[in-house]
C-alpha positions, 0 to 999 in steps of 0.5 A, a space after each residue: 673106455 680105455 685109460 690114456 697114459 698107461 704106456 708112459 708110467 714108471 714100470 713095476 719093480 721089486 722094492 727093497 728099502 731100509 729106513 732109520 729115524 731118530 727123534 730127540 726132545 729139545 725142549 718141553 714147557 713146564 706145563 708139558 703142553 708144548 714141546 720141540 724135538 729135532 728129527 733125522 732120517 735116512 733111507 737106502 733102497 731100490 725105491 728111495 735113497 736119501 736123508 733129511 732133518 726136521 723140527 717137530 713142534 707140538 702143542 696140546 695134550 701131549 705124551 712123551 715122544 716114546 709114548 706118542 701117537 705121532 710116532 705110532 708108539 701108543 700100541 707098545 707097552 712102556 716101562 714109563 707111564 704116559 703123561 696122559 690117557 689120551 693125546 690131542 695136539 696140533 703140530 708143525 714140522 718143517 723138513 729138509 730132504 736130500 734126495 739121492 734117488 727116487 724110483 717114482 720119478 727116475 725109474 728103475 735103479 737097475 734098468 731103463 725100461 720106463 719110457 718117461 723119467 726125470 732127474 730129481 732135484 737134490 734138495 726138497 723142502 716140505 712143511 707139514 701141519 696137522 692135528 692128532 687125537 689118540 686114546 688107548 683104542 683109537 687114533 685119528 690124524 689129519 695133516 696137510 703137506 706143502 712140498 717144493 718141486 721135486 723135478 725142475 720141469 714141474 709146473 707147480 709144487 705139490 700140496 696134499 693132505 692125509 687122513 689116518 685112522 687107527 683102531 687097536 684090537 685086543 685087550 688094552 
C-alpha cells in the first residue's frame, strides 16, 4: 500500500519563530471564583506571523494568572502564594487573529517548492472552550476549538479538540 497525496504536501522547511504574549486581569469576583482577563499575542517567523487579541473567562477554583496552569505557570516558583493548592475551572476564550503569514497553508517564505499552496484569510476568529484541573504534581486540560475558515476555498471551518496531560517530576 502506497499512501496517496504526499506529492502535494507543503515541503519541509527550517522554522524560526519568535512569539510574545501578554495577559492582564480585568476583573475578579469578590469570592475569587470567576475572573476575566484580556490577552494579546504576536508571532514573527518563517512559519507563522501575525497577531491577535482575546478575552479569557474562567470560573471555578482559580489561582492568579501568574500562578495558573492555564499559562503553564504551576512549575515555577513565585514570591506570591497561590490562592489554592489546586485548580479546577472551566474556561471560554474568544480570539480574533490577524494572519500575516502561515507556512502550513502558503508554503515556504523563501521559495515556491510546494506544489499546492493557498492564500490565507487575513482575519480568523476562534472560540475555545475547556476544562482544566491542576495540582502541585499533575495537570490535565481538555479543550474544544471552533475556528472560522483559514482559506476561502475550504468547504467547512475547522473544529477540533485537545487533551494535555502534564506530570511534574522532582521535589515539590
